[in-house]
TORKETI-500947 format. One record per residue (C-alpha): residue in one letter; x, y, z. Coordinates in steps of 0.02 Angstrom, whole numbers, plus 32768, in hexadecimal, padded with zeros to 4 digits. Last residue first. Example, Ala and Ser with C-alpha at 12.3 -4.5 7.8 and 13.67 -1.06 7.14 Angstrom:
2
PT residuo    X    Y    Z
PT       S 82AC 7FCB 8165
PT       A 8267 7F1F 8186
***
This chain:
303
PT residuo    X    Y    Z
PT       G 81E8 8079 7F6C
PT       I 824D 7FEC 7F21
PT       F 8250 7FAF 7E6D
PT       Q 82B4 7F19 7E34
PT       K 82D1 7F17 7D7A
PT       Y 82A7 7E8B 7D02
PT       V 82C5 7EB6 7C4C
PT       T 8239 7EA1 7BCC
PT       P 81AA 7F06 7C18
PT       S 8213 7F8E 7C6B
PT       K 81A7 8018 7CB6
PT       Q 8109 7FB5 7C8B
PT       W 8142 7F2A 7D00
PT       N 8149 7F97 7D9B
PT       C 8094 7FD1 7D91
PT       L 8059 7F26 7D58
PT       A 80AE 7ED1 7DEC
PT       D 806B 7F4A 7E70
PT       E 7FB6 7F43 7E35
PT       L 7FC2 7E87 7E18
PT       I 8003 7E66 7EC8
PT       Q 7F85 7EE0 7F14
PT       M 7EFC 7E84 7EB8
PT       G 7F3E 7DDD 7EF5
PT       F 7F2E 7E0B 7FAC
PT       D 7F3C 7D52 7FCF
PT       Y 7F71 7CFE 7F2D
PT       G 7EFF 7C92 7EC1
PT       L 7F50 7CA2 7E16
PT       F 7EAB 7C7C 7DBF
PT       N 7E42 7CEC 7E2F
PT       D 7EBA 7D7B 7E13
PT       L 7EBA 7D5F 7D58
PT       K 7DFD 7D60 7D52
PT       E 7DF8 7DFF 7DBB
PT       L 7E7B 7E4B 7D49
PT       I 7E0D 7E2E 7CB1
PT       A 7D74 7E77 7D09
PT       E 7DD5 7F11 7D45
PT       Y 7E16 7F2E 7C95
PT       E 7D67 7F23 7C4E
PT       K 7D28 7F9E 7CD0
PT       N 7DB3 8018 7C9F
PT       K 7D81 8013 7BE8
PT       I 7DEE 7FCA 7B5F
PT       V 7E04 8043 7ACD
PT       K 7EAB 808D 7B01
PT       K 7EF4 808B 7A50
PT       E 7F90 8031 7A8B
PT       D 7F2B 7FAB 7AE4
PT       K 7FA9 7F1F 7AD5
PT       M 7F48 7EC6 7B61
PT       L 7FD7 7EB5 7BDD
PT       V 8024 7F58 7BA2
PT       R 7F7E 7FAE 7BC4
PT       A 7F74 7F5C 7C6F
PT       G 8022 7F9C 7C99
PT       K 7FF4 804C 7C66
PT       K 7F5B 803E 7CD7
PT       P 7FC9 7FFF 7D65
PT       G 8040 8093 7D4F
PT       T 7FBB 811B 7D4C
PT       S 7F27 80F0 7DBB
PT       E 7E7E 8140 7DDA
PT       A 7E1E 80D6 7D5C
PT       I 7E82 803B 7D90
PT       Y 7E33 802B 7E3A
PT       I 7E9B 7F8D 7E57
PT       K 7E07 7F19 7E76
PT       G 7DBF 7EAE 7F02
PT       P 7E37 7EF4 7F82
PT       T 7E3E 7E9E 802D
PT       V 7DF1 7ED0 80D2
PT       D 7DD8 7E70 8174
PT       Y 7E22 7EE9 81F2
PT       I 7EC3 7EDE 8257
PT       G 7F04 7E40 8205
PT       M 7FA9 7E8E 81D4
PT       K 7F82 7E6D 811E
PT       G 7EDA 7EC6 812D
PT       I 7F1F 7F64 817D
PT       M 7FAB 7F65 80FD
PT       C 7F2F 7F50 806E
PT       L 7EC9 7FE1 80B4
PT       Y 7F5F 8056 80B7
PT       D 7FA0 8019 800F
PT       F 7EFC 8040 7FB5
PT       R 7EE2 80E4 800F
PT       A 7F92 811D 7FE2
PT       L 7F83 80DC 7F2F
PT       R 7EDD 8132 7F0C
PT       G 7EFF 81D7 7F62
PT       F 7F34 8218 800A
PT       R 7F5E 82CA 7FD9
PT       P 7EC1 830D 802C
PT       I 7E52 8294 808F
PT       I 7DA1 829F 804A
PT       D 7DB9 8204 7FDD
PT       M 7DC9 819E 807D
PT       S 7D12 8169 8073
PT       N 7D31 8116 7FCB
PT       Y 7DB9 80A6 8013
PT       I 7D4D 807D 80AA
PT       I 7CBE 8043 803B
PT       E 7D2F 7FE7 7FC0
PT       F 7D8D 7F87 8047
PT       K 7CEA 7F54 809A
PT       K 7CAE 7F12 7FF3
PT       E 7D4C 7EAC 7FD8
PT       P 7D44 7E69 808B
PT       R 7C98 7E1E 8066
PT       I 7C28 7E31 80FE
PT       S 7BA5 7E8C 8098
PT       S 7B8C 7F44 80BB
PT       N 7B18 7F99 8135
PT       T 7B95 7FA8 81C2
PT       T 7C2A 7FCC 8151
PT       L 7C48 8084 8177
PT       Y 7C20 8074 8230
PT       D 7C8E 7FDA 8242
PT       F 7D21 8034 81F1
PT       K 7D0C 80CD 8260
PT       Q 7CF3 805F 82FA
PT       L 7D96 8008 82CF
PT       H 7DF3 80AB 82B9
PT       N 7DB6 8102 8356
PT       E 7D23 8160 83A2
PT       Q 7CC0 818C 8306
PT       E 7CD0 822F 82A6
PT       L 7D79 821E 82F8
PT       V 7DBF 81BA 8266
PT       W 7D97 8241 81E7
PT       R 7DD6 82C8 825E
PT       I 7E7F 8271 8268
PT       Y 7E88 825B 81AB
PT       R 7E55 830F 818E
PT       S 7EDA 8351 8203
PT       Y 7F65 82E2 81C0
PT       T 7F46 8304 8107
PT       D 7F20 83BB 812B
PT       T 7FD2 83DA 8164
PT       R 801C 83FB 80B8
PT       K 80C7 844D 80C6
PT       L 8118 83A2 80C6
PT       S 80F4 8399 800D
PT       E 80C1 8302 7FA6
PT       R 80FD 82E3 7EF4
PT       S 817C 8261 7F2D
PT       R 80F8 81EF 7F79
PT       H 8118 8159 7F09
PT       N 81D4 8179 7F11
PT       S 81D3 8183 7FCF
PT       F 81C2 8229 802A
PT       S 825F 8278 806D
PT       G 82BC 8285 8111
PT       A 8300 82EC 81A1
PT       M 8322 8390 814A
PT       Q 826C 83AF 811E
PT       L 8238 8379 81CD
PT       Y 82AE 83F8 8219
PT       A 826A 8483 81AC
PT       L 81B8 8454 81DA
PT       N 81D9 845B 8295
PT       S 8167 84ED 82C1
PT       N 80E5 84B2 8245
PT       Y 80E1 8404 8292
PT       W 80DD 8443 8345
PT       E 8049 84B4 831D
PT       L 7FF3 8424 82C3
PT       F 800E 83B1 8358
PT       E 7FCF 8433 83D3
PT       P 7F32 8450 836B
PT       L 7F16 8392 8360
PT       N 7F26 8372 841B
PT       R 7EB3 82E0 8441
PT       S 7ECA 8286 839B
PT       V 7F82 82B1 838D
PT       N 7FB1 827B 843D
PT       E 7F45 81DE 8443
PT       W 7F82 81A8 8398
PT       T 8035 81BA 83D4
PT       W 809A 8253 83AB
PT       V 8130 8226 8414
PT       K 8172 82BF 8469
PT       S 822E 82DC 8476
PT       G 824C 8237 841C
PT       N 82D5 827C 83AD
PT       I 825E 82EE 8351
PT       G 81A7 82D2 8384
PT       G 81C7 8218 8377
PT       Y 8137 81FF 82FD
PT       L 8172 828F 8290
PT       T 822A 825F 828D
PT       R 820A 81A5 827B
PT       A 818D 81BA 81ED
PT       L 8206 822C 8192
PT       A 829E 81BE 81AF
PT       W 824B 811C 8176
PT       N 82D1 80F0 80F6
PT       K 8346 8182 80D3
PT       K 8395 8133 8039
PT       K 8309 80E0 7FD7
PT       H 8280 813D 8035
PT       K 81F9 80D8 808D
PT       G 814D 8126 8079
PT       F 8117 81CC 80C4
PT       H 805A 81B5 80C2
PT       I 8063 80F7 80C3
PT       A 80D1 80EC 815D
PT       L 8071 8178 81B4
PT       F 7FCA 811F 8197
PT       I 8013 8079 81CF
PT       L 8052 80CE 826D
PT       W 7FA3 8112 828F
PT       I 7F5D 8063 826F
PT       A 7FCD 8014 82F4
PT       E 7FAB 809E 8372
PT       D 7EEF 808B 835A
PT       I 7EFD 7FCE 836D
PT       Q 7F57 7FC5 8413
PT       D 7F25 7F0D 8427
PT       N 7FD6 7EDC 845B
PT       N 7FEF 7E7B 83B9
PT       K 7FB5 7F15 835A
PT       F 8031 7F82 83B8
PT       T 80C0 7F0E 838B
PT       V 8086 7F01 82D7
PT       A 8080 7FBF 82CA
PT       L 8134 7FC4 830B
PT       K 8167 7F52 827D
PT       L 810B 7FC2 8202
PT       P 8154 8063 824A
PT       D 8208 8024 8236
PT       F 828D 8079 829F
PT       A 833D 8040 8270
PT       S 837C 80F4 8279
PT       S 8356 80E8 8333
PT       N 830A 8170 839F
PT       V 8258 8138 8377
PT       D 8274 808C 83C2
PT       A 82B0 7FF4 8362
PT       P 8233 7F66 8353
PT       S 8223 7EDD 83D7
PT       S 81FD 7E37 8382
PT       N 815B 7DDA 83A3
PT       R 814D 7D93 82F3
PT       S 80B2 7D61 8290
PT       S 8092 7E0E 824B
PT       I 8147 7E17 8210
PT       V 812A 7D7F 81A2
PT       K 8080 7DB7 8160
PT       I 80CB 7E5E 8130
PT       Y 8158 7E07 80D4
PT       E 80DB 7D98 8078
PT       V 808F 7E2E 8020
PT       R 8139 7E6F 7FEA
PT       K 816B 7DC0 7FB2
PT       V 80D1 7DB2 7F45
PT       S 80FD 7E57 7EF2
PT       D 81AE 7E1E 7ECC
PT       V 816E 7D7B 7E80
PT       I 80EE 7DDC 7E1A
PT       Q 817B 7E48 7DD5
PT       C 81D8 7DAB 7DA0
PT       A 813A 7D69 7D4C
PT       L 812C 7E0C 7CEB
PT       T 81DE 7DF4 7CAD
PT       Y 81B4 7D40 7C7E
PT       R 811F 7D79 7C15
PT       M 8183 7E01 7BC0
PT       L 820D 7D86 7B96
PT       D 8195 7D02 7B55
PT       N 813B 7D7C 7ADF
PT       E 8083 7D50 7AE3
PT       I 807F 7DBA 7B7F
PT       G 802F 7E57 7B37
PT       P 7FA5 7DF6 7AE0
PT       L 7F52 7DBF 7B83
PT       E 7EC7 7D4C 7B47
PT       E 7E4E 7D18 7BCF
PT       I 7E32 7C64 7C08
PT       N 7E8E 7BE2 7BA3
PT       Q 7F24 7C2D 7B49
PT       S 7F3D 7CC6 7BB5
PT       F 7F21 7C67 7C58
PT       H 7F97 7BDB 7C22
PT       A 801D 7C5A 7BF4
PT       L 8008 7CB2 7C9B
PT       S 8019 7C0D 7CF5
PT       D 80B8 7BE5 7C95
PT       S 8101 7C8E 7CC5
PT       I 80CF 7C6E 7D7A
PT       Q 812F 7BC9 7D78
PT       R 81C5 7C1D 7D27
PT       A 81C3 7CA4 7DAD
PT       K 81BA 7C20 7E36
PT       P 824F 7BC5 7DEB
PT       E 82AE 7C6C 7DE5
PT       D 8290 7C9A 7E9B
PT       K 832E 7C47 7EDC
PT       K 8394 7CB3 7E65
PT       T 834F 7D4D 7EBE
PT       M 82BD 7DC2 7E9B
***
């Protein structure tokens, strides 16, 4: 958050106070400083959502796989705008799986996707048609990948030695012909509500190893924000979370942990509807997670 964002943070802080006083009491933000700090985190979260919308509206040429400026999300936008949807979603998957490291940025995603210095780009077509070859290449170059980059903070517990995340994801998609057909197949008998579609696809991805709640959540949010498929989260899946659940407990002063997960989801749904942001549940999920780390002193968190 910058100086220019301070009026927006004060406005959000006032909105939170109004919500707590008139709609649903939020005891953890009775303190003005804690409420303002949460508002600052919401500002940061809103900006992260808006950033994706901005790059999705541009026709810029992203850096290629040989450049340290490579950005898988910007490249995904380019493919999406050219109707190469499978390639766009594959890049989103890699971006979410590895994350953006504070120092090495997208080095892991770039190294894998580029087949090491662009020697063979592991496009969706290449990996989906030649999975055994891809896995053989991956295992043969594991040491190089380990030197090239690191997982982001949120993915820091993952190991490059695990290949089942890629193989199971690819096989999951190829149970139908492509990503969009997979999503359509899963949601055929559901309502047209994007929140319900999100939930169905999210639950289906539970079979993908080491691609848990946050990875699935962020993956589907990114697909929705880029306008690739009409999905948006209707809740933050708090039962499976760590940081967001801690944030919700601070919000409600629930030191004894007596509030049930469904109650939390209901409270946050009311707050989301009141604030009225696009992808508001992702904004709240992100903001609560960061806020609980430092509830009275604003700190910017990246990665």
